[in-house]
C-alpha positions as CSV (number, residue, x, y, z in Angstrom):
1,M,-64.9,-74.7,-39.8
2,Q,-67.4,-73.9,-37.3
3,P,-67.6,-76.4,-34.3
4,K,-71.1,-78.3,-34.4
5,G,-71.9,-77.3,-30.8
6,N,-72.3,-73.7,-32.0
7,R,-74.4,-73.8,-34.7
8,L,-78.1,-72.3,-34.7
9,V,-80.4,-75.2,-34.8
10,V,-84.2,-74.5,-35.3
11,D,-85.2,-77.5,-32.8
12,R,-82.6,-76.3,-30.2
13,I,-84.1,-73.0,-30.3
14,R,-87.4,-74.1,-29.9
15,A,-86.6,-76.4,-27.0
16,L,-85.2,-73.1,-25.3
17,R,-88.1,-71.1,-25.6
18,Q,-89.9,-70.3,-22.3
19,T,-93.2,-68.7,-24.1
20,T,-95.9,-70.6,-26.2
21,C,-96.7,-68.4,-28.8
22,P,-96.3,-70.2,-32.0
23,I,-93.3,-69.0,-34.2
24,A,-92.7,-70.3,-37.5
25,I,-88.6,-70.2,-37.5
26,Q,-86.8,-70.6,-40.9
27,L,-83.0,-70.5,-40.7
28,R,-80.6,-70.3,-44.0
29,P,-76.7,-70.7,-44.0
30,T,-76.3,-67.4,-46.1
31,V,-78.7,-64.6,-47.1
32,D,-78.3,-61.2,-48.5
33,S,-80.0,-59.8,-45.3
34,T,-82.8,-61.4,-43.2
35,N,-84.7,-58.2,-43.3
36,A,-84.8,-58.2,-47.2
37,W,-85.5,-62.2,-47.1
38,A,-88.5,-61.7,-44.8
39,K,-90.0,-59.2,-47.6
40,R,-89.8,-61.9,-50.0
41,V,-91.4,-64.6,-48.5
42,P,-95.5,-64.9,-47.8
43,A,-97.2,-64.6,-44.5
44,A,-97.4,-67.7,-42.6
45,S,-101.4,-68.1,-41.8
46,D,-100.7,-70.6,-38.8
47,S,-98.4,-68.1,-36.9
48,P,-98.7,-64.8,-35.6
49,M,-94.9,-64.1,-35.7
50,Q,-92.4,-65.5,-38.3
51,A,-88.7,-65.5,-37.7
52,F,-85.8,-65.4,-40.0
53,L,-82.4,-66.2,-39.0
54,A,-79.2,-66.5,-41.0
55,E,-75.7,-67.8,-40.3
56,Q,-74.3,-65.2,-42.1
57,Q,-75.5,-62.2,-44.0
58,T,-73.7,-60.6,-47.2
59,A,-75.5,-57.4,-47.4
60,G,-76.8,-56.8,-44.2
61,Y,-78.0,-53.5,-43.5
62,G,-79.0,-51.4,-40.6
63,K,-80.6,-47.9,-40.5
64,R,-80.4,-45.8,-43.7
65,Q,-79.0,-48.8,-45.4
66,R,-75.8,-48.8,-43.7
67,A,-73.6,-52.0,-44.0
68,F,-73.9,-54.4,-40.7
69,F,-70.8,-56.8,-40.6
70,S,-72.3,-60.1,-40.3
71,P,-69.8,-62.9,-40.8
72,A,-70.6,-66.5,-40.5
73,F,-71.3,-68.4,-37.3
74,Q,-70.0,-65.3,-35.1
75,G,-73.4,-63.4,-34.7
76,V,-77.4,-63.4,-34.3
77,Y,-79.1,-62.2,-37.2
78,L,-82.6,-62.4,-36.7
79,T,-85.8,-60.5,-38.5
80,V,-89.2,-61.1,-36.7
81,R,-92.1,-60.3,-39.0
82,T,-95.5,-59.7,-37.2
83,A,-98.8,-58.3,-38.0
84,V,-99.9,-55.2,-36.7
85,T,-103.6,-54.1,-36.2
86,A,-103.1,-50.2,-35.9
87,P,-100.4,-47.6,-37.3
88,V,-96.8,-48.4,-35.7
89,N,-95.2,-45.8,-33.8
90,P,-91.4,-46.4,-35.3
91,G,-89.7,-44.5,-32.5
92,R,-91.6,-46.0,-29.5
93,L,-91.3,-49.2,-31.2
94,T,-87.6,-49.1,-31.7
95,T,-87.0,-47.9,-27.9
96,A,-89.0,-50.7,-26.6
97,V,-87.3,-53.3,-28.6
98,G,-84.2,-51.9,-27.4
99,V,-85.2,-52.4,-24.1
100,M,-86.2,-55.9,-24.7
101,V,-82.9,-56.8,-26.4
102,I,-80.9,-55.6,-23.6
103,R,-83.2,-57.4,-21.1
104,C,-82.4,-60.6,-22.9
105,L,-78.4,-59.9,-23.0
106,A,-78.5,-59.0,-19.3
107,A,-80.1,-62.0,-18.4
108,T,-77.5,-64.0,-20.8
109,Y,-74.4,-62.3,-19.8
110,P,-75.0,-60.8,-16.3
111,K,-71.8,-59.5,-15.7
112,H,-72.1,-57.4,-18.8
113,A,-73.5,-53.7,-18.6
114,F,-75.1,-53.2,-22.2
115,Q,-76.6,-49.6,-22.8
116,I,-77.9,-47.8,-25.7
117,K,-77.1,-45.2,-28.0
118,W,-80.1,-43.1,-29.4
119,V,-81.7,-44.3,-31.3
120,N,-81.1,-48.2,-32.4
121,D,-77.2,-49.0,-31.4
122,I,-76.6,-51.6,-28.6
123,L,-73.4,-50.9,-26.6
124,L,-71.0,-52.8,-24.4
125,H,-67.9,-51.0,-23.2
126,Q,-68.6,-47.9,-25.2
127,R,-68.5,-49.9,-28.2
128,K,-71.4,-51.2,-30.5
129,C,-72.3,-55.0,-30.1
130,G,-75.5,-54.9,-32.1
131,G,-78.3,-52.9,-33.7
132,I,-82.1,-52.9,-34.3
133,L,-83.9,-51.9,-37.7
134,I,-87.6,-51.5,-37.8
135,E,-89.2,-51.5,-41.3
136,N,-93.1,-51.2,-41.7
137,L,-94.7,-53.5,-44.5
138,L,-97.7,-50.7,-45.1
139,D,-99.1,-52.8,-47.9
140,R,-99.1,-56.0,-45.8
141,Q,-100.2,-54.4,-42.2
142,E,-97.1,-55.9,-41.1
143,V,-93.6,-55.0,-39.1
144,L,-90.2,-56.3,-39.5
145,I,-88.0,-56.1,-36.5
146,G,-84.6,-56.4,-37.4
147,I,-81.9,-57.7,-34.7
148,G,-78.3,-58.0,-35.4
149,L,-75.6,-59.0,-32.4
150,N,-72.0,-59.3,-32.4
151,V,-71.7,-62.5,-30.0
152,T,-68.0,-63.7,-31.0
153,T,-67.4,-61.3,-34.1
154,R,-63.7,-60.8,-34.9
155,F,-63.2,-57.5,-36.3
156,S,-60.5,-55.7,-38.5
157,T,-58.2,-53.0,-36.4
158,E,-60.5,-50.2,-37.9
159,L,-63.9,-51.6,-36.9
160,A,-62.6,-52.8,-33.6
161,N,-62.3,-49.0,-33.0
162,K,-66.2,-48.8,-32.5
163,A,-67.2,-52.4,-32.5
164,T,-66.9,-55.3,-30.2
165,P,-68.0,-58.9,-29.7
166,I,-70.3,-59.6,-26.6
167,V,-67.8,-62.7,-25.7
168,Q,-64.7,-63.8,-27.0
169,G,-63.7,-67.1,-28.7
170,N,-66.6,-69.5,-29.3
171,R,-68.3,-69.2,-25.9
172,G,-71.5,-67.5,-27.2
173,D,-74.6,-69.7,-26.8
174,R,-76.5,-68.4,-30.1
175,N,-79.0,-70.6,-29.4
176,G,-79.8,-69.7,-26.2
177,L,-79.7,-65.8,-26.9
178,V,-82.2,-66.5,-30.3
179,A,-84.7,-68.0,-27.7
180,G,-84.4,-65.6,-25.2
181,L,-84.9,-62.6,-27.9
182,L,-88.0,-64.4,-29.3
183,D,-89.5,-64.7,-25.7
184,E,-88.8,-61.2,-25.1
185,L,-90.6,-60.2,-28.1
186,V,-93.5,-62.5,-27.5
187,M,-93.9,-61.0,-23.9
188,G,-93.3,-57.1,-25.0
189,L,-94.5,-56.5,-28.3
190,P,-98.2,-56.3,-27.4
191,H,-97.1,-53.7,-24.7
192,Y,-94.7,-51.9,-26.3
193,Q,-96.2,-48.2,-26.1
194,D,-96.4,-48.8,-22.1
195,A,-94.6,-46.0,-20.5
196,Q,-92.3,-48.6,-18.8
197,F,-90.3,-49.2,-22.0
198,L,-89.8,-45.5,-22.5
199,A,-88.6,-45.3,-18.7
200,A,-86.2,-48.0,-18.8
201,Y,-84.8,-46.7,-22.1
202,Q,-83.9,-43.5,-20.8
203,Q,-82.3,-45.0,-18.1
204,L,-79.8,-47.1,-20.5
205,C,-79.6,-44.3,-23.1
206,T,-75.9,-43.1,-22.9
207,T,-76.8,-40.2,-25.3
208,L,-78.9,-38.3,-22.7
209,G,-77.1,-35.7,-20.7
210,Q,-74.6,-35.4,-23.5
211,A,-73.3,-32.8,-26.2
212,V,-74.4,-34.0,-29.4
213,R,-74.5,-33.1,-32.9
214,V,-77.3,-34.4,-35.0
215,Q,-77.4,-34.4,-38.8
216,V,-80.7,-33.6,-40.1
217,G,-80.7,-33.3,-44.0
218,P,-78.1,-31.1,-44.9
219,D,-77.5,-29.6,-41.4
220,W,-76.4,-30.2,-38.2
221,V,-78.3,-29.6,-34.9
222,Q,-75.6,-28.8,-31.8
223,G,-76.5,-28.7,-28.2
224,V,-77.0,-30.9,-25.2
225,A,-79.4,-34.1,-25.5
226,V,-81.8,-33.5,-22.4
227,A,-84.9,-35.8,-22.8
228,L,-87.0,-38.2,-25.2
229,T,-90.4,-37.1,-26.0
230,D,-93.4,-39.6,-25.7
231,Q,-92.7,-40.7,-29.1
232,G,-88.9,-41.7,-28.6
233,A,-87.9,-38.4,-30.2
234,L,-84.8,-36.6,-28.8
235,V,-85.0,-33.3,-27.3
236,I,-82.0,-31.1,-27.9
237,Q,-81.2,-28.0,-26.0
238,L,-79.5,-25.3,-28.0
239,A,-76.8,-23.0,-26.9
240,S,-79.8,-20.1,-27.4
241,G,-81.8,-21.9,-25.0
242,E,-84.3,-23.0,-27.4
243,R,-84.9,-26.8,-27.4
244,R,-85.1,-28.5,-30.9
245,I,-86.8,-32.0,-31.2
246,V,-85.3,-34.7,-33.3
247,A,-87.7,-37.6,-34.6
248,S,-85.5,-40.8,-35.3
249,S,-86.5,-40.9,-38.9
250,E,-84.9,-37.3,-39.3
251,A,-81.4,-38.4,-37.7
252,I,-78.9,-39.1,-40.2
253,K,-75.9,-39.4,-38.0
254,V,-75.9,-38.8,-34.2
255,M,-72.3,-37.7,-32.9
256,T,-71.5,-37.3,-29.2
257,P,-68.2,-35.3,-29.6
258,A,-67.3,-35.7,-25.7
259,G,-68.1,-39.1,-25.2
260,D,-66.1,-42.4,-25.6
261,Y,-68.5,-44.0,-28.3
262,R,-67.0,-43.4,-31.8
263,G,-69.4,-45.4,-33.8
């Protein structure tokens, strides 16, 4: 049984927030996926943002519907839904949200060195400790920002080779972490296309400078990841000297054969 002191509590999250932008926060013990749940709920007319939290996901998913392990009381499974007034640039939004998440994590766990694997994996000690999923709701002019974090997650031996909890035991303050994530999103989302976010992302991205193999459709693109475009796409220099640009929406799998990460 989960200790009471580490359960998610909406009133506690509200009290810990530093920003004043109204956010309608909903919390359920179990859902299939917070992104899927958010798609089913009508927009809240009195809140520019809605937050959907669950203690457990039974069908959590990430990019390309890959399963995201979401055991009860051990992680943060959060989806924020917000209205947009212009077409969303998914590459820039994903990279900016990655920076916002790491800023929150760094403030909460200052002894940890968090990094990003292009485009949406949050790393700690070269293992995945979280991920980001952006989904456009074009029919509603809204966007979903899904964030999954392995706070105290206990993994099988197989998963532990590529995933890690952020802290051991039950020492993770998940309410404070959620409050911090919401504050970062409130402050950062209106400015997500600012150059500062892309510059910060490049500093955090472990993929840059590495040999990579990227699956695009049935083919693989192999070379060295040398830069990001203004849209957050990966620039790969091939052995021929030619440069190939791969958008995050095109990439099925990104591998860094010479790196430590095995996700």
